[in-house]
N, C-alpha and C positions, 0 to 999 in steps of 0.2 A: 233348610230343614233336613235332618238326616234321612237317608234312604231307608226303606223298610228292610228288615232282615230277611234273608232267604227263608223260604218255607220248604218243607219236604213233602213229597207226594209219592204215592205208589201208582205207577202208570200201568194201564192195561195194554199199552202199545209197546211191543218189544223193541221197536225202532226208536222209541222216545228217549230223549236225553234223560240222564239220571235225575236231574233236578229241574226246576222251572226256568232256570236261566242258562242260556248257551254260553254267555260271557257275563261278567259282573255288570249289573245294572248301574253301579256307581260310575262306570265308564261313560255313561250317557251324560253326566254333568261335568265332565272335564271340558276345558275350553275347546270349542269346535275348531277343526282344521279349516284353514281358509278355503272357501269354495273356489274351484279352479275355473278359469276362463282362458280360452285360447286367444291370444292376442290377435286382433284383426290385422291382416297384412294388406299392404297396398295392392290393389288389383293389378298394378303394372309390374309387380314382382314376378308374376308368372310369365315364363318365356313364351313368345308367340311361335317360335320355331325350335325344333330339336334337330340333332344330327344323327343320321342313320349310321350303321356300322361301316357302310361304304364311304361315309363322309358326305353324303348328299343331304342337304337340309330338307326337312319336310315340315308341314304344318303340325303344331302340337295339338293335343286333344283340347276341345273347348273346355273352359273352366267355369263352374258355377260356384258362387259364394253363398253360404247359408249361415243362419243364426238359429240355434236350437235350444229348446228347453231341456234341462237335464235333471236326472233324479231316478230313483229306483223304479218308478212307473213308466219311464220313457226310454231309457238308454238301450234296451235290447233291440229296438227297431233299427237303431242307427248302425248296428252291425251289418245290416243288409246293404248299406251304402257301397261297400266294396264290390258287391255283386252288380249293383247298378252301374258303377264305373266301368267294370269289365264288359258288361253286355252292351252298354250304350256308347262306350268309347268317350266318356265324359269324365273329367276330373271334378270332384266335389271337394271344395275347400270349406271346412267348418271354421268360420271366422270367430264364432263365439258360442259358448255353452254355459248355461247358468240356470238357477231357479227362476221362476216367473218374475218375482220382484226384481231380481238382478237383470234378467233379460229385458224386461220393460224399461228399466233405467238405461240400459245400453242402447236399445233401439231409439229411445227418445233423443239420444245424443248422436246417433248415427246419421250419416248423410242419406238422402232418399234413394240414392243409387248404389249404396255400399253393398247391399245384398240382393240376390236374385230370388231367394225363397227364405221365409222365416216361419218359426213356430209362433203361434199366438193363441188367443182364446176369445170366445164370443163376447165376454164382458170387457175385453181390452181393445178389440178391433176398432170400435168407434173413435177411440182416442189416437189411433194410428193410421188414419186415412191418408195422411200426407205421404205415407210409405206404401200402403196396400193398394194393389190394383183391383179393378173390377174383373171378376172371373166368370161372368154370366155364360160364357161359352163352354164351361166345363160340363161334362155329361153327368148329371145327378140322378139319372133314372133309377139307379139301384139303391139310392139313399132314402132314409125315412124323411118324408117332407118336413116334419117338425124340426128335424136336425138342420136341414138346409135353411129353413126359415130363421132359425137362431143365428145362422151365419150371414144373414143379409143385414146390410146397413143402408138405410134409405133406399131399399129396393135392389141394391147391388150386392152380388155375392162377393164378400171380402175375405173368404176363407173356405177351405174344404174340410169338413169334419173328420177328425181322426177317431174320436169316440165321444160318447156323452158321459159326463161325469156327475155323479151324485152319491151321497154317502148313505150307508146303512149302519145300523148299530151292530157292533160285534161284541159278544159277551162270553165270558168264561163259563162253560156248562158245568165245570167242576166246582164252581163257586156260587153260581146263580141258577136256581131251578127254572124260574120264569122271568123273561126279560121285562124290564120296566116299560110301561106304555106311555108314561107322561114324564116330563122333565122333573117335576117335583118328586115322583117316585124314584127316578134315577139318582137325584141328589141324596135322597134318604138311603138308598142302597149303597151308594158310593161312600157316604160317611160311615156307615156301619162296617163295611169291608175294610176301610182305611184304619179302623181301630185295631185291626189284626196285622197280618204279615204282608198285605198288598196295598197298593193304592187303589182307590175305587174307580177312578175315571182318569182319562188323559185326553187332552185336546191341545191344538196349537195355541201358544200364548203370545204370538206376535204376528205382525203383518197380515196378509190376506186371510190366513187360516183363522186368526183370532176374530177379525172383523166378520168373516163369514159365519162363525159360530154365534156371534152376537146378533147378526142379521137374522139367522134362523130362529133364535130364541125370541127376538123382538117381534117378528112377524107371526110366530106361533101364538103370541099373546095379543095380536091385533094392532101392532104399532102403526102400520101404513107409513113406514119411514120415508119412502120416496114417492108417495102418491102426488099426482099433479092436481091442478085445479085450485091451488091456494089453500087447501085444507090443512089444519093443524094436525100433526101426527099425534098419536096417543102416547102421552108422556108416561102414563101409568104402566103401559106395556113396556116402554123403554126402561122404566124404573125397575120393573120385575126382572127384565133380562139382565141388566147390570148387577142387580142384587143376586141373581142366581150365580153369575160368574164369580162375584166377590165371595159368596158363601162357600162355593166349591173350593176356592183357593185358600181362604182364611181358615177353613175347617181342617185343612190337611188332606182332603179327599183326593187332591191331585198333587203331583210333585211340584215343589217350588221352582224347579228348574225349567218348567214349561215356558217361562218368560223369554227363554232363548231358543225355543223349539219351534220348528216349522213342521211340515207334513212328514218328512222322512224320519226325523227324530221321534215323533209321536208313534209312527208305525213301528220303528225298531223297539221302542219301549214295551209296547203291547206284545210284539212278537217274542221278546225275550222273557215274557212272563211277569212283567212289572205291574200290570194293572188288570182289573177285572172287566172294564168296559172301555170301548173306544168307538167313536164314530169315524169310519174310515172309508176310503175310496175303493172302487172296484179293482183298480190296477194293482193293488197290494194283496188281493185275496189269495192268490196261489202261494205267495211267500209264507203266509200263515200256515199253509198245509205242507210246507217243505220238510224234509227229514230233519233238518237242523233247527226247526222252529220249536220253541218251548210250549207253544199252544196247539201244536198239531194234535188233532183228535180231542181237543178240549175247548172248542169254541163253536159258536153258531152265530147266525146273523138274524136280525129282526128289523122291522120297520123303525124308522126314527121316532123318538118320543113326541107326543103332542104337548102343546102349551096350554095355558089357561083358557084360551079361546077355543080349545078343542081342535085346533088345526095342526097338522104335521107339515113342517117346512124343510125342504132340502135345497140349499143353494146349489144351482146346477147350471151347466153350460156345456159347450163343446170345445175341447182342444182342437186346434185346426192347424193346417199348413196353408200359407198364403204366398202368392207371388207378389213381388214388388212392381213398381212402375217400370223398373229396368228388366226384371225377370219376365214379365208378361210379353215382352217383345222377343223372347228367345224360345225356340222350339224345344231346346234341351231342358229348359226350366219347366215347361209344360210336361215333358216326359218324366221328370223327377217328381213333379206333383202327382201325376197319375200313379207312379210307382209307389210312393209313400202311402197313398190312400187306396191302393188296390186291395181286392178281396184277400189275396195271399197275406198281405201285411196285417190286415185286420183280424184274420184268423189267428195269426201268431200272437197278436196282442190280446185277443180275447182268451187265448189259452192261459194267459197270466191273470185273467180276471176282468179286463176292461170290457165295457159294454159297447159292442159294435154298432155302427150307424148305417151299415149296409143291410138291406133285407136278406140278401143271399147268405151273408155271414151269420146273421142272427138265426136263420133257419138251420145252418150247419151246427151252431152251438146247441140249439134245442135238441137236435137229433143225437148229438154226442153226450148230452148231459147225463150224469149220474143222478140218483135221487136227490142228493144234497145240492148238486149244481142246479137241478131243475127247480128246486125250491127257491134258491137264490135268484135265478132268472125271473121267476114269478114275482118275487118281492120287488125286484128292480123294475119290472114292467108295471106293477101296481103303483110304485112310487113315481115313475115317469108319468103315468096317467093322472095322478091326483096330488102329488106332493111337491112338484117343482116350484122353486122360488128363483125366478130369473132376475138378475140385476138389471136396472134400467139401461136401455141402449142409448147412452149419451157419452159424448167425449169427456165429460166431467167425471165419469165414474172412477176411472183409475186414480185420478188425483184425489178424489174424495176418500177412497179406500185408504190411500196413504196418509191422508190427514186425520182420519177418524180412528184408525186402530190404536195409535198411541193414547188417545183419550180413553178408549175402552180399557186398555191395559192399566192406565193410571187409576181408573175406578175399580178395576178388579183387585188391584194391589192395596186399595184404600188410601192412595196418595192424594186423591181428590174425592169430594163427595159425589154421590150419584147425581144429585140435582145439578151440581156444577158441571158434571160431565154432560148431562142432557142439554144444558144451556149451550155449552160449547159446540156440541154436535148439531143442534138445531141452527145455530148461527152459521156454521160452516156450510150446512146443506142449503140454507137460504141464500148464501153468497154464490154458491156454485150452480144451484138449480132453483132459481127464483119461483118456479111453479110448484115446487115440491114441499117447501116448508111452511 
């Protein structure tokens, strides 16, 4: 599908780019560069001794090996690793960096002792217990209890939260006077705007981002996709959710290229002025307000839309850092875990828009907040209180997500019928979670 032509605006912001795009939106549909991953080195490659200027051998700095999630919402924190190395006298070797799907696939193949600390997420930790150690001795007094509870698997703390992640609706105030409050309204607005110079909406069209969007839609319609107790889930709700995705795609309300887009590409597209609406994560918020953003001064945030059942659903969880069974035995690994989740680091990430999980940091953010920021924090707090959709804590979930998103995508594209897709999904859930389907 051809991209929408550029539109012209008159900006009220003197610092605003002349047009709505900082660089051509067409570049978003060029073949993606390969995601980088630092090849994991053998732990024996690091020398145990070095030699001083006088020629006297001495013990080398202890080395920790880590595997980290990478992307626009995460990478700024890792710049502080050099400071930790300097202050703690510890070398940190980043053995792997990648998106969550890439990182999950890598960790599934990694040896249980290959890393000392890893990035993970509360929805994936149950499937990684062979690698993740129990960290019940970590001091959690300053953390919100609900966030810590999300990080427990079978009563054991299997990660320390970095943030709590849930989406808000972002909309262009120069194109939309009042944000849509239901998904049906959103689809109507998106189709109307797409008849002009912009796409109406944008969302991830692949992997966990697509399945999460479907999950939110389905549950907002009352699907009960993963309910236990042998109950049949509501196929009408699933039919509505898949129909919504297909309608948005087939009508041209969203770019055809989303089938190859994950979170970063979706964020960049809205930031460059290509769409009127996006459901996006807190960690991207400040980049929308940056001087080089095409939507600076032209967007606001709202609660996510409600579905036919009147429910608002936001897939949520905590990004975490976790010690492995190897790392939990090393005092230096505990020091690194405390450093990465310390108030100082959470204040820095909250400055980019992330939602802190420490009480002390949240209080700092509230005191510092401008009127716009205060409104956003209030919306986030309300959504955390009432709209959270938590994936089931089961080792099968990561595999289910990987198996189900291609089915959702095929239905969205019209390659298979909605009823065929529902049957495939129900069968797969039944196989992996007998109590759910």
